[in-house]
N, C-alpha and C positions, 0 to 999 in steps of 0.2 A: 508888130507894135507891142512894146511892153507896158505894164501898168504904170502910171506916172509915180513919181515919188510921193512921198505921204503929203507934204505940204501942197504939191500942186493938187492932188486928188482933193485933199481937204477944201481948196478954195473953189472947187467945182461941184462938190455933193453935199457940203454941209448945210447950207440953207434948206435944201430940199428934204435932207434926211430929218431935220428938226421939225420942219413943217409936218412931215408924214407922222413922225412920232407923236406929236401933240395932237394930231387928229385920230390917230388909233387909240391913245389912252382915254381920250374923252368918251369912247364907246364902252359901254357897261357890259363886261363879259365874264363875271364872277361865275364860276362853276359850283355844283352842289353835290357834295360827297355822298349824300344820302340817295339821292336821285339817280346818281351815276351808275349804280347797279341796276338800273331799270332801262336807262335809255341814253343814247349819245347823240348830240350833246346832251349834258344833264341840265342844261338851262336854255330857254329860247334865246336869250339874248346874245348868245354866242353866235348865232346865225347872223347877226347884224354884221360884225366884223368879216366873217368867213364869205359872206355875198359881197361886201365891199371889196374885199381883196380879189375874189374872182373877176369883178368888173374891172378894176385897175390892172391887172394883169392883161386881160383882153385889150384894155385901151392902149397898153403899151406895146401891142402887137403880138402877143403870146396867143397863138391859135389853138393849142391843145390844153384847154383848161377844164377840168373836171371837178365836181363837188357832189359827192354822193350823199344819200339819205341819212348817213351817220356823221356828216359834217368833217369828212375828210377831204380836203383840197389838196390835188395833185396837178401840176402844171408841168409840161414838158417843153424845154426849149432847144431846138436842134442846133448841134454845133458845126463849126467848120472843119473839124477834125474827127470825122466820124470813127477813125479806127481807135481812138481812146476810149478807155472804159467811161460808162455813164457814172455820173456821181450825183448825189442829191443833197440839198440843204433843207433843213427841217426846224421850225419853230412852233410853238403853241399859242393860241389865240386867248386862252381863258386866263383869268387872275384868281389867285387863291381867295378862300372865304375867311381867312385868318383875320382879315382887317376889312372894313368897308370897301367896296370897288365900284359903287354908282355914283355918279355926278363928280367924277374926278376933276379937279380944277387945277391943271398943272401951272407951276410957278417956274419961269424962266429967269434964272439969277445970271445976268450977263456980267462979264468982268468981275467974277466971283472975287471978293477981297480978303478971304482967308478967315473971317470972323465966323462965329457960331451962327447958324441958319436958323431963324426963330419962325416958326409956324404957328397956326391956330392950336388951340387946345393944350398949350405949353409945351409943344413938341419942339425939341431942339437938336438940330443935327450939328454936333460940336466936333470940330477937328481933333480935339484932343482924344476924344472917344472914337473917332472916324479919321485916323491919320491920313488915309489915302486921299482924303479931300485937300490937303496939302499940295497934292500934286497938280491941282487945278487952279490955283490962284491966277487970276486974271482971265480965266477961261469961262465958258457958259456950263452952268450946273442947273440940272431940272429936278424939282421936287414936286410933291402934292402940296396942297394948301394946309395939310395937317389933319384934315377931317377924314381922309381916305388914304389908301395907299396909292402909289403912283400907278403901277403896272409896267415898270420896266421889264419884269419878269412875267411874260416874255415879249412885250410889244416892242421893246428895244430890239430883240432879235428879229421879230417881224419886219421892222421898219429897215433894218439893216440888209436883210435879203431882198426886200424890195428895191431898196436903193441900188444894190448891186447889180439887180435885174436891169433896172433902168439904164445903169451906165453902160452895162454889156450891150444892150439892144442899140445905144446910140454909137457904138464902136464895134461894127460887125467885122472889122479887120483884126480884132484881137483874137488869138489863136485860142480855141476851146472845144472841148467834147460836147456831147449831148448833156443836158442838165435837167435834172427833175427838182421842182420846187414844191415843197409838202408843209402844208399848215394844217395842225391838228387841234382838236378840242379836248377838254377834260384832263390834261396832264397832271393838273394840281390835284385831282382826285385819286391819282394812282391807277385809273382805269382806261386812261384816254388812247391806249393803244390795243384794248380789248377787241374791237371790231375793224381794226385797221386791215385794208386790204393789201396785205404784203405781197400777195401773187402779182399784183398789178404794177409793182415797182420793177423798173429795169436798171435801177443803180447797182453797181457792184459794192460801193461804199456810200455811206451818208455821213453828214456832219450836223449835228444839232448846234443852234446858236442860241445857247442857253445858259452860258457860264456867267460868272460874276465880274469882278474886277478885270481892267485892262490887262492883257497879257496871259490870263489863265488858259491853260490847254489841259484839259481832263480826259484821261484815258482810262481811269479806274474809278469804281463807285462802290457803294455798299452793297451787299447781299440784304435785300430787305424783305422780311416777313411780317405778316399781320395775323394776329390770334383773336377769333371771336371766342369771348368767354361767357358761357350761359350759366345763370345762377337760377335754381328752381327753389323757392321757398315753400312755405307752408302757412297760410294765412289764417288767422283766427281773431275774433274781436280783441283789441288791446285790453278792454277791461278783464278778460279772462285768458290772458296770453301766457301767464307764468308757466313755464315748463312745455308749451305748446306752440307758440309762435316761432316761425323760422323766418326772419325777414330777409328777403332776396337783395335789397339795397343795401342792408349792413353787410352781407356776404360779399357784395360787389367792392364796397368801400375796403374791406378788410384785405381782399385780393389786391386792390390797388396800392394799398399801404406796404404790402410785402415787396414790390417792385423796389430793387436796391436804388436808394437815392444817389449813391455814388456812382451809379451807371445810368443815370438820367441825361438826356440832352445838354441840361444846363451845368452839368458836372464833368463832361466829357468834351475833348477835342481831339485833333489829331488823327490817330489811327485807332482811338478807342470806340469800342461799339456802345450800344445803349438800348434801354427800353423805355416807353412812356405809355401812359394810359391816354388814349387818343379821343375816345367818347364813351359817354356812360349813359344809360337811360333805363327806365323801367319802373316797378312798383314792388310792393312788400311781396307779391305774389312770384314775380319772376323779373329778372334784370339781365342787361346785355353790357358787357364790357369789351371795349375793342383796344386791344394792345399792340402797338407797332414796336418792331425791334430791328436792329441793324448791327451789321459788324462786316468787317473787310475779309473776315475768315470764315469759311464755311463750317468748319468744326466749331467755332464759337457760336455760330447760329444754332447748331443741335444743342449745344450746352443751354442756350437761353430757351430753346423750345422745351427740353427736358425739365428746367427750372420752373416753366410755367405750369406744366403739370404737377410737380411737386407743390406748387402754391395751392393749386386746385385741391390736392388731397388734404393739405393741411386746413384749408378754409371748411372742407366738408368734416374734418374732425372737429373743429371749433363750432359747428352748427349741426349738431345731430339733426337727422331728418332732411337736411337740405341737400341739393346735388348741384355739382358743378361740372360742366363739359367744356373742353378746350379743342377747338378746331382751328389749326394752323395751316397757312398756305403762302406760297412764294408770291412776292409783288413783283419783285425784278432781281435779276442777279449781277454779280460783278462783271462789267464789260470787259475787264483786263484780260479775263479767260479766253476770250476771242481775239481781242485787238492785238494782243501780243504775237499772234500767229502772222500778222501782216505787217513786218517792219516797214515797208515801202510806204504805208499810209501814215505812220508817225513821222519818218523822215521827211516825207514831202510837206506834212504840216509844219514841221519845224522850218523848213526852208521858206514857207509862206509867210510865217510870223518874222523871220529874219528879213526878208524882202519888204515887208511892211514896217520895217524899222524898230521892232521890239522883239526883245528876247522872251520865249515862253516861259510861264510860270507853271511847272508840271506839278500839280498837286492832286491828289484824289478827291473826289466829291462826296462830301459828307451828306450825302442825298442821291437822288437820281433823276434821270431824264427820259422822255419818250426814247431817246437813242439806246439807254440801258436795255429797254424792251425790244427796240429793233435789233439790236446786237443779239439778243437770245433768239430772234427769229431768223438769223443767219446773215444780216447785212450789218457788219462793223460800222460802229457810229460813234466816234469820239465827239467831245463838246468842245465848242469854241466859246471865248467870253463875249458877252453881249454889254458888259460895261457897268451894270448896276450894281448897287450894293443895299444892305438892309432890307432885302426881299421880304414880302409878306407883311410889311409894317407901315405905319403912317409916317416913318422917317426914311422910307426907301428914296434913293437919289441916283442920278446917273450924270455924268459928264459927257457933253456933247463931243470932245476929242477922242474919248474912249469908245463911242459908238462909231465915229468915223474910221478910228483904226481897226475895228472889226470888219468894216466894209473892206478896207485896204487889204486885210488878210484873207477875206473872202476872194476878192478879185485875183490877188497873186496866187492862191490856191487853185483857182480855176485854171489859170494859164500854165502854172507849173505841172499840173496833172497831165499835159498833152506832151510833156518832155521827154 
């Protein structure tokens, strides 16, 4: 049996997919970047969805389901073509802390009429600023109520994977190899794969379902680095500070102001890299600034690292008696390095998109995924669209047909993999 055409599949899975997605986004799973360095998951609330997913997988008949002490859920589904390579599908359960993520109240806009969508707090999702919305006139579009993010990043991916599992298990005649289903915490903190049990995986290749608009296929991402910049001042009472006080907060502010504005995220797109001050804290005595920087070019990353050290020297010169140290480390690397070595991987993915009735939009990710980290660990892992847009914001939205199309891609990929 082949996978049904898109419209036939849509009629059989869409209602359940929507119900599943709405249930998941109502569960608070915001991660915490500060706590992530100390524990995984970084927030207790992520366990609520992880445990629910483990229970749902078991109720669907999946017998091999494990959820470890760090919140990594791995389920294995035996295939009927054991000679085929095992493949895995991955999504993350946490949502970004960039916008509120508790008490999400999803709004279902059925038969969307093409006009601006007005939410609470003067949030407007206008098709003039969001032209992809025009593709979904007459369709179902889901948003938050404007007081929180929606959580399509990445609960759309979670719902799509779960819906695919349910459909496959109800159609045991569909040819498939062994599958691994992987749900992870803390992706949004950048540390979600730090404790991942990669040695437990049996998959030769994996696929994250964490992309954006319908049709995206991502096999390239940034080289991503983070610098922790420490400023040591010298404190004296402000009343007698002249010529003696070295204010660490002022030093940090000076450093942040030296980051080129024309190389910031808000000033760059396409293949241009960037830096930005991500978090700052401290007192007059000492302060800490975290700087994130990105590029598609490894040599450009080194240029940016060298620039940060130059900025540190300049700040020390401007604040005699103060000290600045820069510690830079890699967060993830460009997954294209490894994926390009496996043309069968991309060729099969392209065929799956075509079989699902859509041409792939192949663009690099101006960001990263857990798949970027997994690729660096030796398991190539490109990224498939989940359908959402405006991630990490109160104006986040997703169209139900885009989510259904993602399910179609996953199911076609599974069957094509055994050919």
